[in-house]
N, C-alpha and C positions, 0 to 999 in steps of 0.2 A: 504494500500500500504506500502511496506517496505520502510524504509528510504534509501536514496541514498547519499552517502558522496563522495566528491571529495578530493583527497589528491594531492597537487602539487608534481611534481617530478622534479628532476634535469635532464636536457637533457643529461648530460654526463653519468649518471647512467642508465644502461639498465636492471638491475634486478628489479623485482617488488615484493612487499610484497604480501603474500596471502591475498585475500580479503574475507570478511565474506559473507555469503549467501545473505545478504541484499544489498551488493554492486554489482552493475551490470554495464555492458557495453551496447553497442548499436548494432543493426543490425537486420533486419528482413530477415529471410530465406524464405521468402514468397513463396511458399511452399518449404521448405528446405528438400532435401533428397539427397542421394548420387547416382551418376551415376556410370557407369562402371569404369570411370577414377577417381572416388572419388571426383568429382567436385559437388559443391552445385548447386541447381537450384533456380532461382528467377523470379517471375513474372516481366515482363518488363513494366514500366510505358509508357504512351503515352501522354506526355505533349504537350501543345500548342507551337507555334513557339518561343515566347519570353522565356518561361521557358526552352524549349529544348536547346536554345543557352546558357543559364546559366548552365545547366546540362552538356553540352559538355565542357564548360570551367572548370567546377569542375572535370570532368573525366580526363582531361589533367593535372590537378594540383595534383591529388591524389598521395599519396606516394606509393612507391614500397613495403613498409612494414608498418604494424600496429601491435603494441605490439609484435614486433620481428617476426611476421608471414609474409611470402611473399605473394604478391598479386597473387591471383588465381581466376580470375573472374568466376562468375557462368554461367551456361547455361540457356537459350541461350545467346550468346555473345551480348552485347549492351553497348553503351556509357552511358546509363542511370542506369547501375548496376555495382557494383564492389564487390569484395570479397577478404578476406585474411584468410589464415589458414584453418585448418580442425579440429574440426567442424568450419565452416566458419562464420566470421563476414561479414555481407552483408549490403551494402549501396545501396539504391535505390533513385534516384533523379527524381523529377517531378511527384511524386505521387499525387493523388487527396487529397483534404483536408480530413483528417481522422475524423471520428465522435468524437473521444476523445477530439478534439479541442473545441468542444461545451460543454463539461462537466464542469460545474462550480466548481466541487469538485477537479479538477485537479490543482495541484500546480507545476508550471514549475521549472526545475532545470537549472542552468547555469554552463556550463563547458567552461572555457577559452574564455568567451565572447560570447558564442553561447547558446541561450535558447532552451530547449527541453521539450516536454511533455514525460513523462516516463510511460510505461505500463509494468507490469509484465505479462509475457506470461504463459500459463498453463504448459509448459514444464520446467519452472524454468528459462528461459531466459528472456531477456528484449528487448523492442523495444523503441527507442527514435526517436521522430519526431521534427524537428526544427520548431520553431515558430518565428513570426516577421521577416521572410525572404521572398524574392520575389519568392522563390520556396520551396516546402516542400521536405526536405531530411530526409529519414528514415534510421536509422541504427539499425540492429538487432544483438544482442550479445547472443549467445547460453549460456546456464547455465555453462558449463565447462569453457568457456572463462571468463564469468563474475566472477565466483568464484576465478579464478586465477589472473585476471587482473583488476577487478573493473572498474573504469571509464577511464582507460588508452586508450582504443580504441577511445573514444571521444576526449581525449587530443591530440592524434595523428592526428585526422581528423579536429579539429576545425580551425586551421590556414587556411586550404584550403577552408573550407566552408565560413569563414569570407572574404577571398580574392575574391571568385568568385560568391557568392550568396549574393547580397546586402540586407541590412535591408529594411523592408517594409512589405507589406501584399501580400501574394500569391493570385493569381486569383482562 
């Protein structure tokens, strides 16, 4: 697995340094492809009642922009998915426990107080899944976004995840 580094940034500074190929961001485009209006698509999770409530709270708290990209939610519309930019950073909340969580070789990364398991995807992008939270939140960052913005998508999303998805173990 490539190393993943997080560099703190100033909130006032909106320019971002070019990230190396080993630095990635987050979001699963699960199955990501463009539609006629150039919107990404994402499989919609089907969480239980408690997790659905947490995910709804997260959806209401999510920012209008991530790494200076405007929010443009994927199809089909759902309060359990969100997206920013094109190619899209995709967030899915309430996913089932991913198999990678059981891999003893995985070393979690922590960004702004939120722990993630990071997976490098075959297309050069990255998928980050929260751990030790009451709901699994997955963020997929396509290669182009990861190379330009590194971990900044996670930096932009962490405050809302911390605020709405409490620490604990997801069911």
